[in-house]
N, CA and C atoms of all chains as a GROMACS GRO file, in nm:
protein
  624
    1MET      N    1  -1.587  -3.457   0.849
    1MET     CA    2  -1.540  -3.346   0.766
    1MET      C    3  -1.441  -3.260   0.840
    2ALA      N    4  -1.497  -3.187   0.934
    2ALA     CA    5  -1.408  -3.097   1.007
    2ALA      C    6  -1.324  -3.175   1.108
    3TYR      N    7  -1.197  -3.151   1.102
    3TYR     CA    8  -1.109  -3.218   1.200
    3TYR      C    9  -1.126  -3.154   1.336
    4GLU      N   10  -1.114  -3.239   1.432
    4GLU     CA   11  -1.123  -3.184   1.566
    4GLU      C   12  -0.995  -3.109   1.598
    5ARG      N   13  -1.011  -2.989   1.650
    5ARG     CA   14  -0.892  -2.907   1.673
    5ARG      C   15  -0.815  -2.955   1.794
    6LYS      N   16  -0.686  -2.972   1.776
    6LYS     CA   17  -0.604  -3.009   1.891
    6LYS      C   18  -0.587  -2.887   1.980
    7THR      N   19  -0.598  -2.909   2.106
    7THR     CA   20  -0.580  -2.795   2.196
    7THR      C   21  -0.431  -2.771   2.216
    8GLY      N   22  -0.390  -2.649   2.182
    8GLY     CA   23  -0.249  -2.610   2.203
    8GLY      C   24  -0.154  -2.697   2.125
    9GLY      N   25  -0.186  -2.725   2.000
    9GLY     CA   26  -0.104  -2.811   1.918
    9GLY      C   27   0.035  -2.756   1.895
   10GLY      N   28   0.124  -2.842   1.850
   10GLY     CA   29   0.261  -2.799   1.823
   10GLY      C   30   0.346  -2.803   1.948
   11ALA      N   31   0.472  -2.771   1.926
   11ALA     CA   32   0.566  -2.774   2.039
   11ALA      C   33   0.534  -2.661   2.135
   12PRO      N   34   0.558  -2.681   2.263
   12PRO     CA   35   0.533  -2.574   2.358
   12PRO      C   36   0.620  -2.454   2.326
   13ARG      N   37   0.559  -2.335   2.342
   13ARG     CA   38   0.630  -2.213   2.306
   13ARG      C   39   0.742  -2.189   2.406
   14ARG      N   40   0.859  -2.170   2.352
   14ARG     CA   41   0.971  -2.146   2.441
   14ARG      C   42   0.997  -1.997   2.454
   15ARG      N   43   1.026  -1.958   2.574
   15ARG     CA   44   1.054  -1.818   2.598
   15ARG      C   45   1.198  -1.804   2.643
   16PHE      N   46   1.272  -1.722   2.574
   16PHE     CA   47   1.411  -1.702   2.612
   16PHE      C   48   1.425  -1.576   2.696
   17GLY      N   49   1.501  -1.585   2.796
   17GLY     CA   50   1.523  -1.467   2.881
   17GLY      C   51   1.402  -1.439   2.965
   18ARG      N   52   1.410  -1.328   3.040
   18ARG     CA   53   1.299  -1.300   3.131
   18ARG      C   54   1.196  -1.213   3.061
   19ARG      N   55   1.078  -1.216   3.114
   19ARG     CA   56   0.969  -1.135   3.060
   19ARG      C   57   1.000  -0.988   3.082
   20LYS      N   58   0.982  -0.909   2.976
   20LYS     CA   59   1.010  -0.766   2.990
   20LYS      C   60   0.899  -0.697   3.068
   21VAL      N   61   0.935  -0.597   3.142
   21VAL     CA   62   0.837  -0.523   3.220
   21VAL      C   63   0.820  -0.386   3.154
   22CYS      N   64   0.697  -0.342   3.145
   22CYS     CA   65   0.668  -0.211   3.089
   22CYS      C   66   0.740  -0.105   3.172
   23ARG      N   67   0.824  -0.026   3.108
   23ARG     CA   68   0.905   0.065   3.190
   23ARG      C   69   0.827   0.185   3.240
   24PHE      N   70   0.710   0.211   3.180
   24PHE     CA   71   0.628   0.320   3.233
   24PHE      C   72   0.551   0.275   3.356
   25CYS      N   73   0.520   0.143   3.362
   25CYS     CA   74   0.455   0.090   3.482
   25CYS      C   75   0.556   0.081   3.595
   26ALA      N   76   0.680   0.045   3.559
   26ALA     CA   77   0.783   0.028   3.661
   26ALA      C   78   0.827   0.163   3.718
   27ASP      N   79   0.837   0.262   3.631
   27ASP     CA   80   0.884   0.394   3.674
   27ASP      C   81   0.774   0.496   3.651
   28ARG      N   82   0.702   0.526   3.757
   28ARG     CA   83   0.586   0.616   3.745
   28ARG      C   84   0.627   0.759   3.710
   29GLY      N   85   0.751   0.793   3.742
   29GLY     CA   86   0.795   0.930   3.715
   29GLY      C   87   0.815   0.959   3.568
   30LEU      N   88   0.827   0.852   3.490
   30LEU     CA   89   0.855   0.868   3.347
   30LEU      C   90   0.729   0.913   3.275
   31LYS      N   91   0.738   1.030   3.208
   31LYS     CA   92   0.620   1.085   3.143
   31LYS      C   93   0.622   1.051   2.994
   32ILE      N   94   0.503   1.026   2.940
   32ILE     CA   95   0.491   1.009   2.795
   32ILE      C   96   0.436   1.139   2.739
   33ASP      N   97   0.521   1.209   2.664
   33ASP     CA   98   0.479   1.336   2.609
   33ASP      C   99   0.553   1.356   2.478
   34TYR      N  100   0.488   1.421   2.383
   34TYR     CA  101   0.554   1.437   2.254
   34TYR      C  102   0.677   1.526   2.262
   35LYS      N  103   0.690   1.603   2.370
   35LYS     CA  104   0.806   1.692   2.382
   35LYS      C  105   0.928   1.620   2.439
   36GLU      N  106   0.908   1.504   2.502
   36GLU     CA  107   1.021   1.432   2.562
   36GLU      C  108   1.084   1.338   2.459
   37ILE      N  109   1.172   1.399   2.380
   37ILE     CA  110   1.226   1.325   2.267
   37ILE      C  111   1.317   1.211   2.312
   38ASN      N  112   1.390   1.234   2.420
   38ASN     CA  113   1.482   1.130   2.465
   38ASN      C  114   1.409   1.003   2.505
   39THR      N  115   1.294   1.020   2.572
   39THR     CA  116   1.215   0.903   2.611
   39THR      C  117   1.158   0.834   2.487
   40LEU      N  118   1.108   0.915   2.394
   40LEU     CA  119   1.043   0.857   2.276
   40LEU      C  120   1.144   0.786   2.187
   41ASN      N  121   1.266   0.838   2.183
   41ASN     CA  122   1.367   0.778   2.095
   41ASN      C  123   1.398   0.634   2.131
   42ILE      N  124   1.373   0.596   2.258
   42ILE     CA  125   1.393   0.457   2.298
   42ILE      C  126   1.299   0.366   2.218
   43PHE      N  127   1.182   0.419   2.184
   43PHE     CA  128   1.079   0.337   2.120
   43PHE      C  129   1.070   0.359   1.970
   44VAL      N  130   1.179   0.413   1.914
   44VAL     CA  131   1.183   0.433   1.770
   44VAL      C  132   1.306   0.360   1.717
   45SER      N  133   1.288   0.281   1.611
   45SER     CA  134   1.401   0.208   1.555
   45SER      C  135   1.493   0.303   1.480
   46GLU      N  136   1.604   0.251   1.432
   46GLU     CA  137   1.700   0.337   1.361
   46GLU      C  138   1.642   0.392   1.233
   47ARG      N  139   1.547   0.320   1.175
   47ARG     CA  140   1.484   0.368   1.053
   47ARG      C  141   1.368   0.463   1.082
   48GLY      N  142   1.341   0.487   1.209
   48GLY     CA  143   1.233   0.578   1.243
   48GLY      C  144   1.101   0.510   1.268
   49LYS      N  145   1.101   0.376   1.268
   49LYS     CA  146   0.975   0.305   1.292
   49LYS      C  147   0.947   0.295   1.442
   50ILE      N  148   0.820   0.282   1.473
   50ILE     CA  149   0.782   0.262   1.613
   50ILE      C  150   0.808   0.117   1.650
   51VAL      N  151   0.878   0.096   1.761
   51VAL     CA  152   0.914  -0.040   1.803
   51VAL      C  153   0.788  -0.111   1.854
   52PRO      N  154   0.761  -0.234   1.806
   52PRO     CA  155   0.640  -0.304   1.850
   52PRO      C  156   0.645  -0.343   1.997
   53ARG      N  157   0.529  -0.372   2.048
   53ARG     CA  158   0.512  -0.400   2.189
   53ARG      C  159   0.588  -0.527   2.230
   54ARG      N  160   0.593  -0.625   2.141
   54ARG     CA  161   0.658  -0.751   2.178
   54ARG      C  162   0.807  -0.731   2.199
   55ILE      N  163   0.861  -0.625   2.142
   55ILE     CA  164   1.004  -0.598   2.160
   55ILE      C  165   1.026  -0.494   2.270
   56SER      N  166   0.944  -0.389   2.269
   56SER     CA  167   0.965  -0.284   2.369
   56SER      C  168   0.922  -0.330   2.508
   57GLY      N  169   0.827  -0.424   2.514
   57GLY     CA  170   0.782  -0.473   2.644
   57GLY      C  171   0.680  -0.384   2.711
   58ASN      N  172   0.631  -0.282   2.641
   58ASN     CA  173   0.532  -0.192   2.700
   58ASN      C  174   0.399  -0.263   2.720
   59CYS      N  175   0.322  -0.219   2.817
   59CYS     CA  176   0.185  -0.269   2.830
   59CYS      C  177   0.100  -0.197   2.725
   60SER      N  178  -0.018  -0.249   2.700
   60SER     CA  179  -0.096  -0.196   2.587
   60SER      C  180  -0.132  -0.050   2.608
   61GLU      N  181  -0.165  -0.013   2.729
   61GLU     CA  182  -0.204   0.126   2.756
   61GLU      C  183  -0.089   0.221   2.724
   62HIS      N  184   0.029   0.186   2.774
   62HIS     CA  185   0.142   0.276   2.754
   62HIS      C  186   0.192   0.272   2.611
   63GLN      N  187   0.182   0.158   2.545
   63GLN     CA  188   0.222   0.151   2.406
   63GLN      C  189   0.135   0.245   2.321
   64ARG      N  190   0.008   0.248   2.354
   64ARG     CA  191  -0.085   0.335   2.282
   64ARG      C  192  -0.044   0.480   2.300
   65LYS      N  193  -0.011   0.515   2.424
   65LYS     CA  194   0.026   0.653   2.451
   65LYS      C  195   0.159   0.689   2.384
   66VAL      N  196   0.251   0.594   2.383
   66VAL     CA  197   0.380   0.618   2.318
   66VAL      C  198   0.359   0.641   2.169
   67THR      N  199   0.275   0.556   2.109
   67THR     CA  200   0.247   0.569   1.965
   67THR      C  201   0.191   0.707   1.934
   68GLU      N  202   0.095   0.748   2.014
   68GLU     CA  203   0.033   0.880   1.996
   68GLU      C  204   0.138   0.991   2.006
   69ALA      N  205   0.223   0.980   2.107
   69ALA     CA  206   0.324   1.083   2.129
   69ALA      C  207   0.425   1.087   2.015
   70ILE      N  208   0.464   0.971   1.965
   70ILE     CA  209   0.561   0.966   1.856
   70ILE      C  210   0.502   1.032   1.732
   71LYS      N  211   0.375   1.005   1.705
   71LYS     CA  212   0.312   1.063   1.587
   71LYS      C  213   0.301   1.214   1.599
   72ARG      N  214   0.275   1.260   1.719
   72ARG     CA  215   0.270   1.405   1.740
   72ARG      C  216   0.408   1.466   1.720
   73ALA      N  217   0.508   1.400   1.773
   73ALA     CA  218   0.644   1.451   1.761
   73ALA      C  219   0.690   1.454   1.616
   74ARG      N  220   0.642   1.356   1.538
   74ARG     CA  221   0.677   1.354   1.396
   74ARG      C  222   0.616   1.474   1.324
   75ASN      N  223   0.493   1.506   1.358
   75ASN     CA  224   0.425   1.616   1.290
   75ASN      C  225   0.498   1.748   1.308
   76ILE      N  226   0.558   1.765   1.423
   76ILE     CA  227   0.621   1.894   1.452
   76ILE      C  228   0.773   1.886   1.434
   77ALA      N  229   0.818   1.783   1.361
   77ALA     CA  230   0.959   1.769   1.320
   77ALA      C  231   1.055   1.750   1.435
   78LEU      N  232   1.009   1.689   1.543
   78LEU     CA  233   1.101   1.656   1.651
   78LEU      C  234   1.164   1.518   1.629
   79ILE      N  235   1.088   1.432   1.561
   79ILE     CA  236   1.133   1.296   1.533
   79ILE      C  237   1.110   1.272   1.385
   80PRO      N  238   1.206   1.208   1.316
   80PRO     CA  239   1.188   1.188   1.172
   80PRO      C  240   1.083   1.082   1.140
   81PHE      N  241   1.019   1.096   1.024
   81PHE     CA  242   0.929   0.992   0.977
   81PHE      C  243   1.011   0.872   0.931
   82SER      N  244   1.125   0.901   0.869
   82SER     CA  245   1.215   0.795   0.825
   82SER      C  246   1.354   0.856   0.814
   83THR      N  247   1.453   0.769   0.786
   83THR     CA  248   1.590   0.820   0.779
   83THR      C  249   1.625   0.872   0.641
   84ALA      N  250   1.530   0.862   0.547
   84ALA     CA  251   1.560   0.895   0.408
   84ALA      C  252   1.599   1.041   0.389
   85HIS      N  253   1.552   1.128   0.478
   85HIS     CA  254   1.580   1.270   0.460
   85HIS      C  255   1.726   1.299   0.493
   86SER      N  256   1.790   1.378   0.411
   86SER     CA  257   1.921   1.428   0.451
   86SER      C  258   1.912   1.580   0.458
   87VAL      N  259   1.930   1.632   0.578
   87VAL     CA  260   1.916   1.776   0.600
   87VAL      C  261   2.054   1.840   0.586
   88ASP      N  262   2.058   1.964   0.544
   88ASP     CA  263   2.180   2.045   0.524
   88ASP      C  264   2.266   1.992   0.410
   89MET      N  265  -1.393   2.681   2.880
   89MET     CA  266  -1.249   2.710   2.873
   89MET      C  267  -1.168   2.584   2.903
   90ARG      N  268  -1.078   2.554   2.813
   90ARG     CA  269  -0.990   2.440   2.832
   90ARG      C  270  -0.847   2.486   2.820
   91SER      N  271  -0.757   2.402   2.869
   91SER     CA  272  -0.615   2.434   2.856
   91SER      C  273  -0.561   2.368   2.731
   92TYR      N  274  -0.485   2.445   2.658
   92TYR     CA  275  -0.423   2.395   2.536
   92TYR      C  276  -0.276   2.431   2.536
   93GLU      N  277  -0.203   2.356   2.456
   93GLU     CA  278  -0.066   2.398   2.430
   93GLU      C  279  -0.046   2.397   2.280
   94THR      N  280   0.016   2.500   2.232
   94THR     CA  281   0.045   2.509   2.089
   94THR      C  282   0.194   2.523   2.071
   95MET      N  283   0.251   2.426   2.001
   95MET     CA  284   0.392   2.436   1.968
   95MET      C  285   0.400   2.484   1.824
   96PHE      N  286   0.485   2.581   1.798
   96PHE     CA  287   0.501   2.622   1.658
   96PHE      C  288   0.646   2.652   1.626
   97ILE      N  289   0.677   2.641   1.498
   97ILE     CA  290   0.814   2.660   1.451
   97ILE      C  291   0.819   2.790   1.371
   98VAL      N  292   0.905   2.880   1.414
   98VAL     CA  293   0.921   3.006   1.345
   98VAL      C  294   1.036   2.992   1.245
   99HIS      N  295   1.018   3.054   1.131
   99HIS     CA  296   1.119   3.047   1.024
   99HIS      C  297   1.255   3.095   1.076
  100PRO      N  298   1.364   3.024   1.043
  100PRO     CA  299   1.494   3.060   1.099
  100PRO      C  300   1.546   3.197   1.055
  101ASP      N  301   1.493   3.251   0.946
  101ASP     CA  302   1.543   3.380   0.899
  101ASP      C  303   1.482   3.499   0.972
  102THR      N  304   1.389   3.474   1.064
  102THR     CA  305   1.331   3.586   1.138
  102THR      C  306   1.428   3.625   1.250
  103GLY      N  307   1.478   3.746   1.240
  103GLY     CA  308   1.579   3.794   1.336
  103GLY      C  309   1.520   3.830   1.470
  104GLY      N  310   1.607   3.880   1.559
  104GLY     CA  311   1.568   3.908   1.697
  104GLY      C  312   1.444   3.995   1.713
  105ASP      N  313   1.446   4.117   1.655
  105ASP     CA  314   1.333   4.209   1.671
  105ASP      C  315   1.207   4.153   1.607
  106GLN      N  316   1.228   4.100   1.487
  106GLN     CA  317   1.115   4.045   1.412
  106GLN      C  318   1.055   3.928   1.489
  107PHE      N  319   1.143   3.850   1.549
  107PHE     CA  320   1.099   3.731   1.622
  107PHE      C  321   1.012   3.770   1.741
  108THR      N  322   1.060   3.867   1.820
  108THR     CA  323   0.979   3.909   1.935
  108THR      C  324   0.848   3.972   1.888
  109ALA      N  325   0.854   4.040   1.772
  109ALA     CA  326   0.731   4.098   1.718
  109ALA      C  327   0.629   3.990   1.685
  110VAL      N  328   0.679   3.878   1.628
  110VAL     CA  329   0.589   3.768   1.593
  110VAL      C  330   0.525   3.711   1.720
  111LEU      N  331   0.608   3.690   1.823
  111LEU     CA  332   0.556   3.637   1.949
  111LEU      C  333   0.451   3.730   2.008
  112ASP      N  334   0.483   3.860   2.010
  112ASP     CA  335   0.390   3.957   2.066
  112ASP      C  336   0.259   3.959   1.989
  113LYS      N  337   0.272   3.946   1.858
  113LYS     CA  338   0.153   3.947   1.773
  113LYS      C  339   0.059   3.833   1.811
  114PHE      N  340   0.116   3.712   1.827
  114PHE     CA  341   0.030   3.599   1.856
  114PHE      C  342  -0.019   3.599   2.001
  115LYS      N  343   0.063   3.654   2.090
  115LYS     CA  344   0.014   3.672   2.226
  115LYS      C  345  -0.105   3.766   2.226
  116GLY      N  346  -0.095   3.872   2.144
  116GLY     CA  347  -0.202   3.970   2.132
  116GLY      C  348  -0.329   3.907   2.077
  117ILE      N  349  -0.312   3.819   1.977
  117ILE     CA  350  -0.428   3.753   1.916
  117ILE      C  351  -0.500   3.669   2.021
  118LEU      N  352  -0.422   3.597   2.100
  118LEU     CA  353  -0.483   3.515   2.206
  118LEU      C  354  -0.553   3.603   2.309
  119ALA      N  355  -0.488   3.714   2.343
  119ALA     CA  356  -0.548   3.803   2.443
  119ALA      C  357  -0.679   3.861   2.392
  120ASP      N  358  -0.682   3.892   2.260
  120ASP     CA  359  -0.805   3.944   2.201
  120ASP      C  360  -0.920   3.844   2.210
  121GLN      N  361  -0.885   3.716   2.208
  121GLN     CA  362  -0.987   3.611   2.216
  121GLN      C  363  -1.022   3.574   2.360
  122ASN      N  364  -0.980   3.659   2.453
  122ASN     CA  365  -1.005   3.637   2.596
  122ASN      C  366  -0.940   3.509   2.649
  123ALA      N  367  -0.826   3.474   2.593
  123ALA     CA  368  -0.753   3.359   2.642
  123ALA      C  369  -0.656   3.405   2.750
  124THR      N  370  -0.631   3.318   2.847
  124THR     CA  371  -0.532   3.352   2.950
  124THR      C  372  -0.408   3.270   2.926
  125MET      N  373  -0.297   3.339   2.912
  125MET     CA  374  -0.169   3.274   2.889
  125MET      C  375  -0.119   3.215   3.020
  126LEU      N  376  -0.084   3.087   3.018
  126LEU     CA  377  -0.031   3.024   3.138
  126LEU      C  378   0.121   3.030   3.140
  127LYS      N  379   0.178   3.005   3.024
  127LYS     CA  380   0.323   2.993   3.019
  127LYS      C  381   0.371   3.001   2.875
  128VAL      N  382   0.490   3.054   2.857
  128VAL     CA  383   0.552   3.055   2.725
  128VAL      C  384   0.687   2.988   2.738
  129GLU      N  385   0.712   2.891   2.652
  129GLU     CA  386   0.841   2.823   2.653
  129GLU      C  387   0.910   2.849   2.520
  130GLU      N  388   1.036   2.891   2.527
  130GLU     CA  389   1.112   2.909   2.404
  130GLU      C  390   1.225   2.808   2.402
  131TRP      N  391   1.226   2.726   2.302
  131TRP     CA  392   1.330   2.624   2.292
  131TRP      C  393   1.449   2.675   2.213
  132GLY      N  394   1.433   2.786   2.147
  132GLY     CA  395   1.541   2.839   2.065
  132GLY      C  396   1.554   2.763   1.934
  133SER      N  397   1.663   2.788   1.864
  133SER     CA  398   1.682   2.727   1.734
  133SER      C  399   1.720   2.580   1.750
  134ARG      N  400   1.649   2.495   1.677
  134ARG     CA  401   1.674   2.352   1.684
  134ARG      C  402   1.683   2.298   1.543
  135ARG      N  403   1.752   2.186   1.531
  135ARG     CA  404   1.757   2.115   1.405
  135ARG      C  405   1.624   2.044   1.385
  136LEU      N  406   1.570   2.052   1.265
  136LEU     CA  407   1.446   1.981   1.236
  136LEU      C  408   1.478   1.837   1.199
  137ALA      N  409   1.387   1.748   1.232
  137ALA     CA  410   1.408   1.606   1.202
  137ALA      C  411   1.400   1.580   1.052
  138TYR      N  412   1.331   1.669   0.981
  138TYR     CA  413   1.324   1.661   0.836
  138TYR      C  414   1.301   1.803   0.786
  139PRO      N  415   1.345   1.834   0.663
  139PRO     CA  416   1.333   1.974   0.617
  139PRO      C  417   1.188   2.018   0.599
  140ILE      N  418   1.158   2.139   0.643
  140ILE     CA  419   1.027   2.199   0.619
  140ILE      C  420   1.052   2.327   0.541
  141GLN      N  421   0.986   2.345   0.431
  141GLN     CA  422   1.006   2.461   0.343
  141GLN      C  423   1.154   2.480   0.312
  142LYS      N  424   1.220   2.369   0.291
  142LYS     CA  425   1.363   2.366   0.255
  142LYS      C  426   1.454   2.422   0.364
  143GLN      N  427   1.404   2.425   0.486
  143GLN     CA  428   1.486   2.473   0.597
  143GLN      C  429   1.524   2.355   0.686
  144GLY      N  430   1.649   2.352   0.728
  144GLY     CA  431   1.694   2.244   0.816
  144GLY      C  432   1.682   2.279   0.963
  145ARG      N  433   1.663   2.407   0.992
  145ARG     CA  434   1.651   2.450   1.131
  145ARG      C  435   1.523   2.530   1.151
  146GLY      N  436   1.490   2.553   1.276
  146GLY     CA  437   1.372   2.634   1.305
  146GLY      C  438   1.372   2.670   1.452
  147THR      N  439   1.301   2.777   1.486
  147THR     CA  440   1.292   2.820   1.625
  147THR      C  441   1.161   2.770   1.684
  148PHE      N  442   1.172   2.693   1.792
  148PHE     CA  443   1.054   2.630   1.852
  148PHE      C  444   1.003   2.715   1.968
  149VAL      N  445   0.872   2.738   1.969
  149VAL     CA  446   0.809   2.811   2.078
  149VAL      C  447   0.683   2.734   2.119
  150ILE      N  448   0.655   2.729   2.248
  150ILE     CA  449   0.531   2.666   2.295
  150ILE      C  450   0.453   2.767   2.378
  151PHE      N  451   0.325   2.782   2.347
  151PHE     CA  452   0.234   2.863   2.428
  151PHE      C  453   0.145   2.767   2.507
  152PHE      N  454   0.133   2.791   2.636
  152PHE     CA  455   0.034   2.719   2.718
  152PHE      C  456  -0.072   2.820   2.756
  153TYR      N  457  -0.198   2.791   2.730
  153TYR     CA  458  -0.301   2.889   2.756
  153TYR      C  459  -0.435   2.823   2.779
  154GLU      N  460  -0.526   2.902   2.834
  154GLU     CA  461  -0.664   2.859   2.851
  154GLU      C  462  -0.749   2.937   2.754
  155ALA      N  463  -0.831   2.869   2.677
  155ALA     CA  464  -0.912   2.939   2.579
  155ALA      C  465  -1.032   2.855   2.540
  156THR      N  466  -1.126   2.918   2.472
  156THR     CA  467  -1.240   2.844   2.419
  156THR      C  468  -1.201   2.782   2.286
  157ALA      N  469  -1.281   2.688   2.240
  157ALA     CA  470  -1.252   2.620   2.114
  157ALA      C  471  -1.250   2.718   1.998
  158ALA      N  472  -1.342   2.816   2.002
  158ALA     CA  473  -1.349   2.914   1.894
  158ALA      C  474  -1.221   2.998   1.889
  159ALA      N  475  -1.170   3.030   2.006
  159ALA     CA  476  -1.047   3.110   2.013
  159ALA      C  477  -0.930   3.034   1.952
  160VAL      N  478  -0.926   2.904   1.977
  160VAL     CA  479  -0.816   2.824   1.924
  160VAL      C  480  -0.822   2.819   1.773
  161SER      N  481  -0.942   2.801   1.717
  161SER     CA  482  -0.950   2.791   1.572
  161SER      C  483  -0.915   2.924   1.506
  162GLU      N  484  -0.952   3.035   1.569
  162GLU     CA  485  -0.915   3.166   1.515
  162GLU      C  486  -0.764   3.185   1.520
  163TYR      N  487  -0.707   3.145   1.632
  163TYR     CA  488  -0.562   3.156   1.651
  163TYR      C  489  -0.487   3.072   1.547
  164GLU      N  490  -0.537   2.951   1.523
  164GLU     CA  491  -0.472   2.865   1.424
  164GLU      C  492  -0.487   2.921   1.283
  165ARG      N  493  -0.601   2.983   1.257
  165ARG     CA  494  -0.622   3.043   1.125
  165ARG      C  495  -0.519   3.152   1.101
  166ARG      N  496  -0.496   3.234   1.205
  166ARG     CA  497  -0.399   3.342   1.192
  166ARG      C  498  -0.257   3.288   1.174
  167MET      N  499  -0.229   3.175   1.236
  167MET     CA  500  -0.097   3.114   1.220
  167MET      C  501  -0.076   3.066   1.078
  168ARG      N  502  -0.182   3.009   1.022
  168ARG     CA  503  -0.172   2.959   0.884
  168ARG      C  504  -0.142   3.073   0.788
  169LEU      N  505  -0.196   3.192   0.817
  169LEU     CA  506  -0.177   3.305   0.727
  169LEU      C  507  -0.037   3.365   0.739
  170ASP      N  508   0.024   3.348   0.854
  170ASP     CA  509   0.154   3.409   0.877
  170ASP      C  510   0.265   3.323   0.815
  171GLU      N  511   0.345   3.385   0.730
  171GLU     CA  512   0.446   3.306   0.660
  171GLU      C  513   0.568   3.276   0.744
  172THR      N  514   0.584   3.347   0.855
  172THR     CA  515   0.700   3.318   0.940
  172THR      C  516   0.678   3.192   1.024
  173ILE      N  517   0.552   3.147   1.034
  173ILE     CA  518   0.524   3.024   1.108
  173ILE      C  519   0.532   2.907   1.011
  174MET      N  520   0.630   2.821   1.033
  174MET     CA  521   0.649   2.710   0.941
  174MET      C  522   0.556   2.595   0.972
  175ARG      N  523   0.528   2.574   1.100
  175ARG     CA  524   0.437   2.465   1.137
  175ARG      C  525   0.386   2.491   1.277
  176TYR      N  526   0.265   2.441   1.304
  176TYR     CA  527   0.212   2.454   1.441
  176TYR      C  528   0.135   2.327   1.475
  177GLN      N  529   0.121   2.303   1.603
  177GLN     CA  530   0.042   2.188   1.647
  177GLN      C  531  -0.020   2.221   1.782
  178THR      N  532  -0.151   2.210   1.790
  178THR     CA  533  -0.220   2.238   1.916
  178THR      C  534  -0.267   2.108   1.977
  179VAL      N  535  -0.246   2.095   2.107
  179VAL     CA  536  -0.277   1.973   2.178
  179VAL      C  537  -0.343   2.013   2.309
  180ARG      N  538  -0.436   1.932   2.357
  180ARG     CA  539  -0.492   1.955   2.489
  180ARG      C  540  -0.381   1.945   2.591
  181TYR      N  541  -0.377   2.041   2.681
  181TYR     CA  542  -0.269   2.043   2.778
  181TYR      C  543  -0.323   2.003   2.914
  182GLU      N  544  -0.270   1.892   2.967
  182GLU     CA  545  -0.305   1.855   3.103
  182GLU      C  546  -0.188   1.890   3.192
  183PRO      N  547  -0.208   1.986   3.280
  183PRO     CA  548  -0.096   2.032   3.363
  183PRO      C  549  -0.029   1.915   3.433
  184GLY      N  550   0.096   1.890   3.397
  184GLY     CA  551   0.171   1.780   3.456
  184GLY      C  552   0.290   1.833   3.532
  185SER      N  553   0.371   1.741   3.579
  185SER     CA  554   0.484   1.780   3.664
  185SER      C  555   0.585   1.862   3.584
  186GLN      N  556   0.592   1.835   3.453
  186GLN     CA  557   0.697   1.897   3.373
  186GLN      C  558   0.681   2.048   3.365
  187VAL      N  559   0.557   2.095   3.355
  187VAL     CA  560   0.534   2.236   3.330
  187VAL      C  561   0.490   2.309   3.457
  188ALA      N  562   0.464   2.231   3.562
  188ALA     CA  563   0.404   2.288   3.682
  188ALA      C  564   0.478   2.409   3.742
  189PRO      N  565   0.613   2.409   3.748
  189PRO     CA  566   0.681   2.517   3.820
  189PRO      C  567   0.640   2.658   3.779
  190ALA      N  568   0.630   2.683   3.648
  190ALA     CA  569   0.599   2.819   3.605
  190ALA      C  570   0.449   2.843   3.594
  191ALA      N  571   0.369   2.736   3.601
  191ALA     CA  572   0.224   2.750   3.590
  191ALA      C  573   0.168   2.802   3.723
  192PRO      N  574   0.049   2.860   3.719
  192PRO     CA  575  -0.010   2.910   3.844
  192PRO      C  576  -0.036   2.798   3.945
  193ALA      N  577  -0.063   2.837   4.070
  193ALA     CA  578  -0.070   2.741   4.180
  193ALA      C  579  -0.178   2.636   4.157
  194GLU      N  580  -0.290   2.675   4.096
  194GLU     CA  581  -0.399   2.579   4.079
  194GLU      C  582  -0.360   2.466   3.984
  195ALA      N  583  -0.267   2.496   3.893
  195ALA     CA  584  -0.221   2.393   3.802
  195ALA      C  585  -0.148   2.283   3.877
  196GLY      N  586  -0.077   2.320   3.983
  196GLY     CA  587  -0.005   2.222   4.063
  196GLY      C  588  -0.099   2.123   4.129
  197GLU      N  589  -0.211   2.172   4.177
  197GLU     CA  590  -0.310   2.082   4.238
  197GLU      C  591  -0.367   1.986   4.136
  198ALA      N  592  -0.393   2.039   4.017
  198ALA     CA  593  -0.448   1.955   3.912
  198ALA      C  594  -0.350   1.845   3.875
  199ALA      N  595  -0.222   1.876   3.879
  199ALA     CA  596  -0.120   1.778   3.845
  199ALA      C  597  -0.122   1.663   3.945
  200GLU      N  598  -0.143   1.698   4.072
  200GLU     CA  599  -0.147   1.593   4.173
  200GLU      C  600  -0.265   1.500   4.151
  201VAL      N  601  -0.378   1.559   4.116
  201VAL     CA  602  -0.497   1.478   4.089
  201VAL      C  603  -0.470   1.386   3.972
  202ALA      N  604  -0.406   1.441   3.866
  202ALA     CA  605  -0.378   1.362   3.747
  202ALA      C  606  -0.287   1.244   3.779
  203GLU      N  607  -0.191   1.269   3.866
  203GLU     CA  608  -0.099   1.161   3.902
  203GLU      C  609  -0.170   1.051   3.980
  204GLU      N  610  -0.263   1.092   4.064
  204GLU     CA  611  -0.338   0.992   4.140
  204GLU      C  612  -0.423   0.906   4.048
  205GLU      N  613  -0.479   0.971   3.947
  205GLU     CA  614  -0.560   0.896   3.852
  205GLU      C  615  -0.477   0.794   3.776
  206GLU      N  616  -0.356   0.834   3.743
  206GLU     CA  617  -0.269   0.743   3.669
  206GLU      C  618  -0.229   0.624   3.754
  207ALA      N  619  -0.220   0.646   3.885
  207ALA     CA  620  -0.174   0.540   3.974
  207ALA      C  621  -0.275   0.428   3.985
  208ASP      N  622  -0.401   0.458   3.957
  208ASP     CA  623  -0.505   0.354   3.971
  208ASP      C  624  -0.496   0.247   3.863
   0.00000   0.00000   0.00000
């Protein structure tokens, strides 16, 4: 009945380019804080979305902290929720 | 007693005298609750990322202070009642390198400990 599962079936996963390094691990001086908009803006797409870990290259711990900081910054209107708003 | 930071946005139409009056009022409220002010940061008028109460700009102020949980909730209640405060956000404040210069000396030591913890 049940087929035996092939181990690691399919073509081997190809990786292009080098593995990204979490920039908060690489640079200890870099702080994650909701007030540091310039740092947070690196991890926000043009539409205002939070950039996923597979693209940003952050480690899980720092990605969590970045997410938290971005959400705090959004609440206090430092970072937009989306680009839909037109101010002035 | 814990350290907190509260960032709040003052309505852009509050002029110079009125603005300082608002700040003094909230400093007074914190002092009444036996909170100790560590630092006050004024960012001045900034563009908001999205309109709040139909305003595109706002004046950002951050208070860093030590207070009890009850003091914080009373302080936030008073902010909600004040119409010149467009928005506020209170966060636990861990003295870090960014704020250390103007904070008292003991905050600097705490920052070093925090950095060591992060290094592990």
